[in-house]
All heavy atoms as TSV, in Angstrom:
chain	resi	resn	atom	element	x	y	z
A	1	MET	N	N	15.059	8.874	5.516
A	1	MET	CA	C	13.617	8.926	5.624
A	1	MET	C	C	13.193	7.958	6.720
A	1	MET	O	O	12.807	6.838	6.464
A	1	MET	CB	C	13.001	8.544	4.277
A	1	MET	CG	C	11.542	8.785	4.202
A	1	MET	SD	S	11.052	8.719	2.474
A	1	MET	CE	C	9.376	8.259	2.705
A	2	SER	N	N	13.304	8.375	7.938
A	2	SER	CA	C	12.942	7.493	9.037
A	2	SER	C	C	11.573	7.873	9.572
A	2	SER	O	O	10.943	8.788	9.092
A	2	SER	CB	C	13.999	7.586	10.130
A	2	SER	OG	O	14.051	8.917	10.605
A	3	GLY	N	N	11.123	7.158	10.583
A	3	GLY	CA	C	9.817	7.415	11.159
A	3	GLY	C	C	8.757	6.554	10.508
A	3	GLY	O	O	9.056	5.618	9.769
A	4	THR	N	N	7.519	6.876	10.785
A	4	THR	CA	C	6.419	6.113	10.197
A	4	THR	C	C	5.718	6.927	9.129
A	4	THR	O	O	5.731	8.153	9.150
A	4	THR	CB	C	5.400	5.673	11.274
A	4	THR	OG1	O	4.879	6.833	11.922
A	4	THR	CG2	C	6.031	4.766	12.298
A	5	HIS	N	N	5.110	6.210	8.197
A	5	HIS	CA	C	4.427	6.829	7.071
A	5	HIS	C	C	3.094	6.136	6.861
A	5	HIS	O	O	2.917	4.986	7.250
A	5	HIS	CB	C	5.280	6.704	5.805
A	5	HIS	CG	C	6.665	7.210	5.992
A	5	HIS	ND1	N	6.986	8.534	5.924
A	5	HIS	CD2	C	7.811	6.559	6.305
A	5	HIS	CE1	C	8.274	8.684	6.151
A	5	HIS	NE2	N	8.788	7.490	6.394
A	6	VAL	N	N	2.159	6.828	6.229
A	6	VAL	CA	C	0.839	6.272	5.958
A	6	VAL	C	C	0.609	6.248	4.457
A	6	VAL	O	O	0.828	7.250	3.768
A	6	VAL	CB	C	-0.272	7.104	6.643
A	6	VAL	CG1	C	-1.648	6.557	6.287
A	6	VAL	CG2	C	-0.080	7.129	8.146
A	7	LEU	N	N	0.179	5.100	3.969
A	7	LEU	CA	C	-0.213	4.953	2.568
A	7	LEU	C	C	-1.717	4.735	2.556
A	7	LEU	O	O	-2.224	3.801	3.178
A	7	LEU	CB	C	0.485	3.753	1.934
A	7	LEU	CG	C	-0.004	3.358	0.538
A	7	LEU	CD1	C	0.335	4.453	-0.472
A	7	LEU	CD2	C	0.590	2.032	0.125
A	8	ALA	N	N	-2.448	5.603	1.885
A	8	ALA	CA	C	-3.892	5.469	1.749
A	8	ALA	C	C	-4.204	5.207	0.277
A	8	ALA	O	O	-3.717	5.914	-0.601
A	8	ALA	CB	C	-4.603	6.731	2.222
A	9	VAL	N	N	-5.004	4.171	0.031
A	9	VAL	CA	C	-5.345	3.778	-1.333
A	9	VAL	C	C	-6.861	3.753	-1.483
A	9	VAL	O	O	-7.566	3.232	-0.626
A	9	VAL	CB	C	-4.781	2.370	-1.654
A	9	VAL	CG1	C	-5.228	1.907	-3.020
A	9	VAL	CG2	C	-3.268	2.360	-1.531
A	10	SER	N	N	-7.356	4.313	-2.563
A	10	SER	CA	C	-8.759	4.217	-2.948
A	10	SER	C	C	-8.772	3.968	-4.447
A	10	SER	O	O	-8.275	4.789	-5.222
A	10	SER	CB	C	-9.494	5.520	-2.624
A	10	SER	OG	O	-10.816	5.466	-3.140
A	11	CYS	N	N	-9.301	2.809	-4.846
A	11	CYS	CA	C	-9.277	2.469	-6.263
A	11	CYS	C	C	-10.395	1.482	-6.569
A	11	CYS	O	O	-11.065	0.986	-5.662
A	11	CYS	CB	C	-7.929	1.871	-6.652
A	11	CYS	SG	S	-7.520	0.363	-5.766
A	12	ALA	N	N	-10.581	1.208	-7.844
A	12	ALA	CA	C	-11.551	0.188	-8.241
A	12	ALA	C	C	-11.125	-1.141	-7.620
A	12	ALA	O	O	-9.936	-1.453	-7.567
A	12	ALA	CB	C	-11.601	0.070	-9.759
A	13	SER	N	N	-12.085	-1.888	-7.142
A	13	SER	CA	C	-11.778	-3.159	-6.492
A	13	SER	C	C	-11.403	-4.203	-7.528
A	13	SER	O	O	-12.107	-4.405	-8.513
A	13	SER	CB	C	-13.000	-3.628	-5.697
A	13	SER	OG	O	-12.694	-4.790	-4.980
A	14	ARG	N	N	-10.258	-4.858	-7.303
A	14	ARG	CA	C	-9.809	-5.947	-8.170
A	14	ARG	C	C	-8.765	-6.769	-7.418
A	14	ARG	O	O	-8.140	-6.284	-6.478
A	14	ARG	CB	C	-9.251	-5.412	-9.472
A	14	ARG	CG	C	-8.053	-4.532	-9.309
A	14	ARG	CD	C	-7.566	-4.031	-10.667
A	14	ARG	NE	N	-6.578	-3.008	-10.464
A	14	ARG	CZ	C	-6.737	-1.749	-10.784
A	14	ARG	NH1	N	-7.849	-1.343	-11.336
A	14	ARG	NH2	N	-5.781	-0.884	-10.567
A	15	PRO	N	N	-8.552	-7.998	-7.823
A	15	PRO	CA	C	-7.578	-8.858	-7.144
A	15	PRO	C	C	-6.148	-8.347	-7.297
A	15	PRO	O	O	-5.800	-7.732	-8.307
A	15	PRO	CB	C	-7.727	-10.206	-7.858
A	15	PRO	CG	C	-9.034	-10.148	-8.563
A	15	PRO	CD	C	-9.292	-8.709	-8.872
A	16	GLY	N	N	-5.334	-8.594	-6.290
A	16	GLY	CA	C	-3.905	-8.318	-6.378
A	16	GLY	C	C	-3.423	-7.041	-5.728
A	16	GLY	O	O	-2.216	-6.829	-5.614
A	17	ILE	N	N	-4.318	-6.176	-5.286
A	17	ILE	CA	C	-3.899	-4.888	-4.744
A	17	ILE	C	C	-3.133	-5.059	-3.436
A	17	ILE	O	O	-2.054	-4.496	-3.256
A	17	ILE	CB	C	-5.104	-3.948	-4.544
A	17	ILE	CG1	C	-5.781	-3.684	-5.885
A	17	ILE	CG2	C	-4.681	-2.644	-3.882
A	17	ILE	CD1	C	-7.134	-3.028	-5.779
A	18	VAL	N	N	-3.668	-5.850	-2.524
A	18	VAL	CA	C	-3.024	-6.039	-1.221
A	18	VAL	C	C	-1.644	-6.665	-1.394
A	18	VAL	O	O	-0.657	-6.204	-0.805
A	18	VAL	CB	C	-3.912	-6.894	-0.290
A	18	VAL	CG1	C	-3.187	-7.225	0.996
A	18	VAL	CG2	C	-5.218	-6.173	0.008
A	19	ALA	N	N	-1.554	-7.688	-2.208
A	19	ALA	CA	C	-0.275	-8.363	-2.438
A	19	ALA	C	C	0.736	-7.410	-3.081
A	19	ALA	O	O	1.917	-7.410	-2.711
A	19	ALA	CB	C	-0.468	-9.595	-3.306
A	20	ALA	N	N	0.298	-6.605	-4.033
A	20	ALA	CA	C	1.206	-5.678	-4.712
A	20	ALA	C	C	1.780	-4.654	-3.730
A	20	ALA	O	O	2.979	-4.375	-3.747
A	20	ALA	CB	C	0.485	-4.978	-5.858
A	21	VAL	N	N	0.931	-4.115	-2.866
A	21	VAL	CA	C	1.404	-3.134	-1.890
A	21	VAL	C	C	2.350	-3.797	-0.895
A	21	VAL	O	O	3.432	-3.280	-0.603
A	21	VAL	CB	C	0.212	-2.455	-1.170
A	21	VAL	CG1	C	0.695	-1.633	0.022
A	21	VAL	CG2	C	-0.566	-1.583	-2.139
A	22	ALA	N	N	1.953	-4.956	-0.367
A	22	ALA	CA	C	2.793	-5.653	0.605
A	22	ALA	C	C	4.147	-6.020	0.003
A	22	ALA	O	O	5.193	-5.821	0.632
A	22	ALA	CB	C	2.082	-6.899	1.120
A	23	ASN	N	N	4.147	-6.528	-1.206
A	23	ASN	CA	C	5.400	-6.909	-1.868
A	23	ASN	C	C	6.285	-5.701	-2.145
A	23	ASN	O	O	7.506	-5.772	-2.023
A	23	ASN	CB	C	5.123	-7.676	-3.156
A	23	ASN	CG	C	4.586	-9.062	-2.899
A	23	ASN	OD1	O	4.815	-9.644	-1.839
A	23	ASN	ND2	N	3.850	-9.590	-3.859
A	24	THR	N	N	5.674	-4.596	-2.536
A	24	THR	CA	C	6.443	-3.382	-2.799
A	24	THR	C	C	7.085	-2.867	-1.521
A	24	THR	O	O	8.279	-2.542	-1.505
A	24	THR	CB	C	5.552	-2.293	-3.418
A	24	THR	OG1	O	5.019	-2.778	-4.652
A	24	THR	CG2	C	6.324	-1.013	-3.671
A	25	LEU	N	N	6.316	-2.809	-0.438
A	25	LEU	CA	C	6.869	-2.341	0.828
A	25	LEU	C	C	7.977	-3.279	1.315
A	25	LEU	O	O	9.028	-2.837	1.763
A	25	LEU	CB	C	5.763	-2.210	1.881
A	25	LEU	CG	C	4.753	-1.085	1.633
A	25	LEU	CD1	C	3.630	-1.145	2.657
A	25	LEU	CD2	C	5.429	0.272	1.655
A	26	PHE	N	N	7.737	-4.575	1.222
A	26	PHE	CA	C	8.749	-5.558	1.622
A	26	PHE	C	C	10.016	-5.408	0.791
A	26	PHE	O	O	11.133	-5.417	1.306
A	26	PHE	CB	C	8.194	-6.972	1.495
A	26	PHE	CG	C	9.197	-8.036	1.829
A	26	PHE	CD1	C	9.535	-8.300	3.142
A	26	PHE	CD2	C	9.814	-8.757	0.824
A	26	PHE	CE1	C	10.480	-9.277	3.455
A	26	PHE	CE2	C	10.750	-9.741	1.121
A	26	PHE	CZ	C	11.078	-9.997	2.438
A	27	GLY	N	N	9.848	-5.254	-0.513
A	27	GLY	CA	C	10.987	-5.098	-1.415
A	27	GLY	C	C	11.805	-3.852	-1.125
A	27	GLY	O	O	12.999	-3.796	-1.415
A	28	GLU	N	N	11.179	-2.848	-0.548
A	28	GLU	CA	C	11.865	-1.610	-0.186
A	28	GLU	C	C	12.443	-1.665	1.225
A	28	GLU	O	O	12.985	-0.680	1.719
A	28	GLU	CB	C	10.890	-0.426	-0.287
A	28	GLU	CG	C	10.465	-0.100	-1.697
A	28	GLU	CD	C	11.570	0.608	-2.468
A	28	GLU	OE1	O	12.395	1.304	-1.840
A	28	GLU	OE2	O	11.625	0.466	-3.692
A	29	GLY	N	N	12.273	-2.818	1.891
A	29	GLY	CA	C	12.808	-2.963	3.242
A	29	GLY	C	C	11.960	-2.295	4.307
A	29	GLY	O	O	12.432	-2.010	5.401
A	30	ARG	N	N	10.716	-2.035	3.991
A	30	ARG	CA	C	9.797	-1.373	4.931
A	30	ARG	C	C	9.052	-2.429	5.735
A	30	ARG	O	O	8.886	-3.565	5.299
A	30	ARG	CB	C	8.791	-0.488	4.204
A	30	ARG	CG	C	9.364	0.434	3.138
A	30	ARG	CD	C	10.459	1.353	3.702
A	30	ARG	NE	N	11.183	2.002	2.638
A	30	ARG	CZ	C	11.169	3.311	2.441
A	30	ARG	NH1	N	10.469	4.092	3.210
A	30	ARG	NH2	N	11.873	3.821	1.457
A	31	ASN	N	N	8.572	-2.056	6.908
A	31	ASN	CA	C	7.825	-2.958	7.775
A	31	ASN	C	C	6.427	-2.391	7.989
A	31	ASN	O	O	6.278	-1.250	8.439
A	31	ASN	CB	C	8.550	-3.110	9.125
A	31	ASN	CG	C	7.858	-4.102	10.026
A	31	ASN	OD1	O	7.383	-5.135	9.584
A	31	ASN	ND2	N	7.801	-3.777	11.311
A	32	ILE	N	N	5.396	-3.162	7.677
A	32	ILE	CA	C	4.014	-2.724	7.886
A	32	ILE	C	C	3.708	-2.813	9.373
A	32	ILE	O	O	3.840	-3.861	9.991
A	32	ILE	CB	C	3.026	-3.571	7.063
A	32	ILE	CG1	C	3.292	-3.370	5.567
A	32	ILE	CG2	C	1.589	-3.198	7.413
A	32	ILE	CD1	C	2.476	-4.273	4.657
A	33	LEU	N	N	3.289	-1.692	9.957
A	33	LEU	CA	C	3.000	-1.611	11.384
A	33	LEU	C	C	1.511	-1.723	11.679
A	33	LEU	O	O	1.124	-2.175	12.751
A	33	LEU	CB	C	3.535	-0.291	11.944
A	33	LEU	CG	C	5.028	-0.037	11.692
A	33	LEU	CD1	C	5.394	1.384	12.089
A	33	LEU	CD2	C	5.864	-1.057	12.427
A	34	ASP	N	N	0.676	-1.290	10.755
A	34	ASP	CA	C	-0.776	-1.356	10.920
A	34	ASP	C	C	-1.406	-1.466	9.541
A	34	ASP	O	O	-0.918	-0.864	8.588
A	34	ASP	CB	C	-1.300	-0.103	11.635
A	34	ASP	CG	C	-2.788	-0.188	11.939
A	34	ASP	OD1	O	-3.213	-1.189	12.556
A	34	ASP	OD2	O	-3.524	0.739	11.568
A	35	ALA	N	N	-2.477	-2.247	9.436
A	35	ALA	CA	C	-3.128	-2.453	8.143
A	35	ALA	C	C	-4.644	-2.476	8.322
A	35	ALA	O	O	-5.152	-3.160	9.201
A	35	ALA	CB	C	-2.662	-3.767	7.522
A	36	GLN	N	N	-5.330	-1.716	7.504
A	36	GLN	CA	C	-6.792	-1.698	7.495
A	36	GLN	C	C	-7.250	-1.651	6.045
A	36	GLN	O	O	-6.630	-1.001	5.214
A	36	GLN	CB	C	-7.324	-0.474	8.239
A	36	GLN	CG	C	-6.909	-0.419	9.680
A	36	GLN	CD	C	-7.273	0.906	10.325
A	36	GLN	OE1	O	-7.757	1.818	9.670
A	36	GLN	NE2	N	-7.027	1.021	11.613
A	37	GLN	N	N	-8.341	-2.334	5.764
A	37	GLN	CA	C	-8.889	-2.307	4.408
A	37	GLN	C	C	-10.372	-2.651	4.440
A	37	GLN	O	O	-10.847	-3.277	5.374
A	37	GLN	CB	C	-8.145	-3.278	3.511
A	37	GLN	CG	C	-8.291	-4.722	3.925
A	37	GLN	CD	C	-7.288	-5.604	3.254
A	37	GLN	OE1	O	-6.103	-5.299	3.216
A	37	GLN	NE2	N	-7.752	-6.725	2.723
A	38	CYS	N	N	-11.076	-2.208	3.415
A	38	CYS	CA	C	-12.485	-2.550	3.272
A	38	CYS	C	C	-12.892	-2.390	1.812
A	38	CYS	O	O	-12.185	-1.802	1.012
A	38	CYS	CB	C	-13.367	-1.709	4.183
A	38	CYS	SG	S	-13.412	0.032	3.770
A	39	HIS	N	N	-14.042	-2.929	1.501
A	39	HIS	CA	C	-14.594	-2.860	0.154
A	39	HIS	C	C	-15.937	-2.147	0.240
A	39	HIS	O	O	-16.819	-2.566	0.981
A	39	HIS	CB	C	-14.763	-4.275	-0.410
A	39	HIS	CG	C	-15.385	-4.294	-1.759
A	39	HIS	ND1	N	-16.399	-5.131	-2.098
A	39	HIS	CD2	C	-15.138	-3.562	-2.869
A	39	HIS	CE1	C	-16.756	-4.928	-3.348
A	39	HIS	NE2	N	-16.005	-3.980	-3.834
A	40	ASP	N	N	-16.083	-1.074	-0.489
A	40	ASP	CA	C	-17.351	-0.357	-0.567
A	40	ASP	C	C	-18.185	-1.025	-1.658
A	40	ASP	O	O	-17.931	-0.834	-2.852
A	40	ASP	CB	C	-17.096	1.115	-0.896
A	40	ASP	CG	C	-18.368	1.943	-0.993
A	40	ASP	OD1	O	-19.464	1.363	-1.151
A	40	ASP	OD2	O	-18.256	3.177	-0.924
A	41	ILE	N	N	-19.141	-1.847	-1.249
A	41	ILE	CA	C	-19.909	-2.628	-2.226
A	41	ILE	C	C	-20.813	-1.764	-3.095
A	41	ILE	O	O	-21.130	-2.137	-4.217
A	41	ILE	CB	C	-20.747	-3.736	-1.544
A	41	ILE	CG1	C	-21.731	-3.145	-0.541
A	41	ILE	CG2	C	-19.843	-4.746	-0.884
A	41	ILE	CD1	C	-22.708	-4.148	0.032
A	42	PHE	N	N	-21.196	-0.605	-2.604
A	42	PHE	CA	C	-22.087	0.260	-3.381
A	42	PHE	C	C	-21.340	0.987	-4.492
A	42	PHE	O	O	-21.869	1.179	-5.585
A	42	PHE	CB	C	-22.796	1.253	-2.454
A	42	PHE	CG	C	-23.636	0.578	-1.412
A	42	PHE	CD1	C	-23.240	0.571	-0.092
A	42	PHE	CD2	C	-24.807	-0.089	-1.763
A	42	PHE	CE1	C	-23.998	-0.070	0.872
A	42	PHE	CE2	C	-25.563	-0.737	-0.806
A	42	PHE	CZ	C	-25.167	-0.725	0.515
A	43	ALA	N	N	-20.115	1.384	-4.232
A	43	ALA	CA	C	-19.319	2.105	-5.228
A	43	ALA	C	C	-18.297	1.196	-5.911
A	43	ALA	O	O	-17.581	1.643	-6.801
A	43	ALA	CB	C	-18.595	3.278	-4.569
A	44	ASN	N	N	-18.217	-0.065	-5.492
A	44	ASN	CA	C	-17.224	-1.019	-5.986
A	44	ASN	C	C	-15.807	-0.434	-5.887
A	44	ASN	O	O	-15.025	-0.485	-6.824
A	44	ASN	CB	C	-17.518	-1.482	-7.413
A	44	ASN	CG	C	-16.688	-2.701	-7.774
A	44	ASN	OD1	O	-16.398	-3.538	-6.914
A	44	ASN	ND2	N	-16.300	-2.811	-9.024
A	45	ARG	N	N	-15.520	0.144	-4.713
A	45	ARG	CA	C	-14.216	0.739	-4.457
A	45	ARG	C	C	-13.519	-0.031	-3.357
A	45	ARG	O	O	-14.130	-0.488	-2.406
A	45	ARG	CB	C	-14.340	2.201	-4.004
A	45	ARG	CG	C	-15.006	3.127	-4.977
A	45	ARG	CD	C	-14.181	3.445	-6.159
A	45	ARG	NE	N	-12.997	4.220	-5.846
A	45	ARG	CZ	C	-12.069	4.509	-6.730
A	45	ARG	NH1	N	-12.168	4.096	-7.962
A	45	ARG	NH2	N	-11.013	5.203	-6.390
A	46	PHE	N	N	-12.206	-0.155	-3.486
A	46	PHE	CA	C	-11.371	-0.777	-2.473
A	46	PHE	C	C	-10.654	0.329	-1.728
A	46	PHE	O	O	-10.068	1.230	-2.340
A	46	PHE	CB	C	-10.360	-1.717	-3.129
A	46	PHE	CG	C	-9.444	-2.369	-2.146
A	46	PHE	CD1	C	-9.897	-3.406	-1.348
A	46	PHE	CD2	C	-8.145	-1.936	-2.019
A	46	PHE	CE1	C	-9.050	-4.007	-0.429
A	46	PHE	CE2	C	-7.286	-2.538	-1.109
A	46	PHE	CZ	C	-7.743	-3.572	-0.313
A	47	LEU	N	N	-10.704	0.299	-0.419
A	47	LEU	CA	C	-10.067	1.306	0.418
A	47	LEU	C	C	-9.057	0.612	1.319
A	47	LEU	O	O	-9.370	-0.407	1.940
A	47	LEU	CB	C	-11.103	2.033	1.272
A	47	LEU	CG	C	-12.275	2.622	0.491
A	47	LEU	CD1	C	-13.425	2.970	1.416
A	47	LEU	CD2	C	-11.840	3.821	-0.306
A	48	MET	N	N	-7.859	1.146	1.382
A	48	MET	CA	C	-6.815	0.512	2.167
A	48	MET	C	C	-5.952	1.590	2.824
A	48	MET	O	O	-5.711	2.651	2.239
A	48	MET	CB	C	-5.933	-0.355	1.269
A	48	MET	CG	C	-4.797	-1.014	1.980
A	48	MET	SD	S	-3.904	-2.206	0.956
A	48	MET	CE	C	-3.280	-1.178	-0.334
A	49	ARG	N	N	-5.516	1.285	4.036
A	49	ARG	CA	C	-4.609	2.169	4.761
A	49	ARG	C	C	-3.508	1.300	5.346
A	49	ARG	O	O	-3.766	0.296	5.998
A	49	ARG	CB	C	-5.370	2.869	5.884
A	49	ARG	CG	C	-4.539	3.803	6.713
A	49	ARG	CD	C	-5.429	4.447	7.795
A	49	ARG	NE	N	-4.643	5.156	8.752
A	49	ARG	CZ	C	-4.106	4.622	9.850
A	49	ARG	NH1	N	-4.303	3.353	10.130
A	49	ARG	NH2	N	-3.383	5.335	10.665
A	50	ARG	N	N	-2.258	1.662	5.087
A	50	ARG	CA	C	-1.111	0.946	5.625
A	50	ARG	C	C	-0.210	1.952	6.327
A	50	ARG	O	O	0.130	3.000	5.765
A	50	ARG	CB	C	-0.280	0.262	4.527
A	50	ARG	CG	C	-0.988	-0.846	3.794
A	50	ARG	CD	C	-1.201	-2.045	4.705
A	50	ARG	NE	N	-1.796	-3.165	4.002
A	50	ARG	CZ	C	-3.103	-3.427	3.975
A	50	ARG	NH1	N	-3.949	-2.638	4.570
A	50	ARG	NH2	N	-3.558	-4.479	3.344
A	51	VAL	N	N	0.165	1.634	7.548
A	51	VAL	CA	C	1.158	2.414	8.273
A	51	VAL	C	C	2.434	1.585	8.248
A	51	VAL	O	O	2.414	0.393	8.559
A	51	VAL	CB	C	0.716	2.680	9.734
A	51	VAL	CG1	C	1.787	3.453	10.485
A	51	VAL	CG2	C	-0.614	3.430	9.757
A	52	PHE	N	N	3.531	2.191	7.833
A	52	PHE	CA	C	4.782	1.444	7.724
A	52	PHE	C	C	5.946	2.310	8.171
A	52	PHE	O	O	5.847	3.536	8.222
A	52	PHE	CB	C	4.996	0.938	6.288
A	52	PHE	CG	C	5.065	2.026	5.249
A	52	PHE	CD1	C	6.281	2.523	4.829
A	52	PHE	CD2	C	3.911	2.536	4.675
A	52	PHE	CE1	C	6.359	3.517	3.864
A	52	PHE	CE2	C	3.973	3.521	3.708
A	52	PHE	CZ	C	5.199	4.013	3.306
A	53	ASP	N	N	7.057	1.634	8.531
A	53	ASP	CA	C	8.234	2.378	8.956
A	53	ASP	C	C	9.019	2.863	7.748
A	53	ASP	O	O	8.789	2.425	6.626
A	53	ASP	CB	C	9.115	1.561	9.905
A	53	ASP	CG	C	9.804	0.385	9.230
A	53	ASP	OD1	O	9.805	0.299	7.990
A	53	ASP	OD2	O	10.349	-0.453	9.955
A	54	GLY	N	N	9.927	3.784	7.999
A	54	GLY	CA	C	10.693	4.397	6.925
A	54	GLY	C	C	11.802	3.552	6.364
A	54	GLY	O	O	12.417	3.918	5.381
A	55	GLY	N	N	12.070	2.409	6.964
A	55	GLY	CA	C	13.140	1.561	6.461
A	55	GLY	C	C	14.505	2.088	6.853
A	55	GLY	O	O	14.646	3.152	7.428
A	56	LYS	N	N	15.524	1.341	6.502
A	56	LYS	CA	C	16.886	1.699	6.886
A	56	LYS	C	C	17.657	2.393	5.776
A	56	LYS	O	O	18.710	2.940	6.000
A	56	LYS	CB	C	17.632	0.443	7.331
A	56	LYS	CG	C	17.000	-0.173	8.551
A	56	LYS	CD	C	17.741	-1.387	9.004
A	56	LYS	CE	C	17.023	-1.942	10.220
A	56	LYS	NZ	N	17.580	-3.144	10.731
A	57	GLY	N	N	17.128	2.368	4.570
A	57	GLY	CA	C	17.856	2.926	3.440
A	57	GLY	C	C	17.896	4.435	3.410
A	57	GLY	O	O	18.782	5.035	2.843
A	58	GLY	N	N	16.922	5.087	4.017
A	58	GLY	CA	C	16.891	6.536	4.041
A	58	GLY	C	C	16.505	7.176	2.727
A	58	GLY	O	O	16.582	8.370	2.562
A	59	ARG	N	N	16.068	6.371	1.749
A	59	ARG	CA	C	15.703	6.980	0.466
A	59	ARG	C	C	14.189	6.982	0.298
A	59	ARG	O	O	13.491	6.149	0.847
A	59	ARG	CB	C	16.362	6.246	-0.691
A	59	ARG	CG	C	15.894	4.839	-0.896
A	59	ARG	CD	C	16.688	4.210	-2.045
A	59	ARG	NE	N	16.234	2.867	-2.288
A	59	ARG	CZ	C	15.228	2.541	-3.083
A	59	ARG	NH1	N	14.560	3.466	-3.725
A	59	ARG	NH2	N	14.866	1.283	-3.254
A	60	ALA	N	N	13.715	7.925	-0.470
A	60	ALA	CA	C	12.282	8.011	-0.740
A	60	ALA	C	C	11.875	6.884	-1.676
A	60	ALA	O	O	12.688	6.386	-2.448
A	60	ALA	CB	C	11.948	9.362	-1.367
A	61	MET	N	N	10.629	6.472	-1.593
A	61	MET	CA	C	10.127	5.461	-2.511
A	61	MET	C	C	8.913	6.017	-3.213
A	61	MET	O	O	8.252	6.916	-2.717
A	61	MET	CB	C	9.798	4.160	-1.790
A	61	MET	CG	C	8.722	4.277	-0.751
A	61	MET	SD	S	8.474	2.735	0.147
A	61	MET	CE	C	7.311	1.930	-0.896
A	62	ARG	N	N	8.649	5.483	-4.380
A	62	ARG	CA	C	7.518	5.969	-5.161
A	62	ARG	C	C	6.527	4.836	-5.371
A	62	ARG	O	O	6.879	3.778	-5.880
A	62	ARG	CB	C	8.007	6.479	-6.510
A	62	ARG	CG	C	6.901	7.008	-7.340
A	62	ARG	CD	C	7.414	7.568	-8.626
A	62	ARG	NE	N	6.286	7.996	-9.417
A	62	ARG	CZ	C	6.359	8.629	-10.530
A	62	ARG	NH1	N	7.535	8.917	-11.018
A	62	ARG	NH2	N	5.291	8.987	-11.189
A	63	LEU	N	N	5.296	5.070	-4.974
A	63	LEU	CA	C	4.206	4.156	-5.237
A	63	LEU	C	C	3.253	4.882	-6.160
A	63	LEU	O	O	2.824	5.978	-5.875
A	63	LEU	CB	C	3.479	3.772	-3.940
A	63	LEU	CG	C	4.278	2.989	-2.922
A	63	LEU	CD1	C	3.481	2.837	-1.648
A	63	LEU	CD2	C	4.661	1.634	-3.460
A	64	GLY	N	N	2.938	4.271	-7.273
A	64	GLY	CA	C	2.089	4.953	-8.232
A	64	GLY	C	C	0.971	4.079	-8.726
A	64	GLY	O	O	0.656	3.058	-8.134
A	65	PRO	N	N	0.374	4.457	-9.842
A	65	PRO	CA	C	-0.762	3.740	-10.387
A	65	PRO	C	C	-0.442	2.293	-10.770
A	65	PRO	O	O	-1.342	1.503	-10.973
A	65	PRO	CB	C	-1.168	4.533	-11.616
A	65	PRO	CG	C	-0.318	5.730	-11.645
A	65	PRO	CD	C	0.731	5.625	-10.599
A	66	SER	N	N	0.841	1.936	-10.859
A	66	SER	CA	C	1.177	0.579	-11.243
A	66	SER	C	C	0.860	-0.431	-10.143
A	66	SER	O	O	0.752	-1.616	-10.407
A	66	SER	CB	C	2.658	0.478	-11.603
A	66	SER	OG	O	3.444	0.789	-10.481
A	67	ILE	N	N	0.685	0.019	-8.909
A	67	ILE	CA	C	0.355	-0.890	-7.810
A	67	ILE	C	C	-1.014	-1.510	-8.100
A	67	ILE	O	O	-2.002	-0.822	-8.264
A	67	ILE	CB	C	0.312	-0.139	-6.466
A	67	ILE	CG1	C	1.680	0.366	-6.093
A	67	ILE	CG2	C	-0.258	-1.023	-5.372
A	67	ILE	CD1	C	2.674	-0.697	-5.716
A	68	GLY	N	N	-1.036	-2.801	-8.169
A	68	GLY	CA	C	-2.295	-3.513	-8.374
A	68	GLY	C	C	-2.893	-3.347	-9.760
A	68	GLY	O	O	-4.074	-3.584	-9.971
A	69	ALA	N	N	-2.090	-2.955	-10.725
A	69	ALA	CA	C	-2.622	-2.667	-12.059
A	69	ALA	C	C	-2.867	-3.911	-12.884
A	69	ALA	O	O	-3.455	-3.842	-13.947
A	69	ALA	CB	C	-1.666	-1.739	-12.808
A	70	ARG	N	N	-2.435	-5.074	-12.391
A	70	ARG	CA	C	-2.669	-6.306	-13.161
A	70	ARG	C	C	-4.147	-6.588	-13.307
A	70	ARG	O	O	-4.915	-6.379	-12.420
A	70	ARG	CB	C	-2.019	-7.491	-12.432
A	70	ARG	CG	C	-0.560	-7.513	-12.579
A	70	ARG	CD	C	-0.060	-8.802	-12.017
A	70	ARG	NE	N	1.124	-8.491	-11.237
A	70	ARG	CZ	C	1.601	-9.223	-10.288
A	70	ARG	NH1	N	0.997	-10.328	-9.947
A	70	ARG	NH2	N	2.675	-8.876	-9.664
A	71	ARG	N	N	-4.503	-7.107	-14.456
A	71	ARG	CA	C	-5.921	-7.421	-14.697
A	71	ARG	C	C	-6.083	-8.877	-14.962
A	71	ARG	O	O	-5.325	-9.576	-15.426
A	71	ARG	CB	C	-6.428	-6.620	-15.860
A	71	ARG	CG	C	-6.412	-5.159	-15.514
A	71	ARG	CD	C	-6.907	-4.334	-16.639
A	71	ARG	NE	N	-6.694	-2.964	-16.227
A	71	ARG	CZ	C	-7.474	-2.008	-16.543
A	71	ARG	NH1	N	-8.507	-2.220	-17.271
A	71	ARG	NH2	N	-7.238	-0.793	-16.144
């Protein structure tokens, strides 16, 4: 699984989301190439976009609802 990939996140705003995504990508050996994020104050939504490389392992990774689920 080489090349670049895009992760787009839209969820309720809460602490820990950015760190959880960054740590997960790092733990999978991926490199973040571009990062954008914002907070929609009217809808209380957090929006994030990360572009990252495919890593050297060649295996697929799964990111699910557990990212940033800490309360």
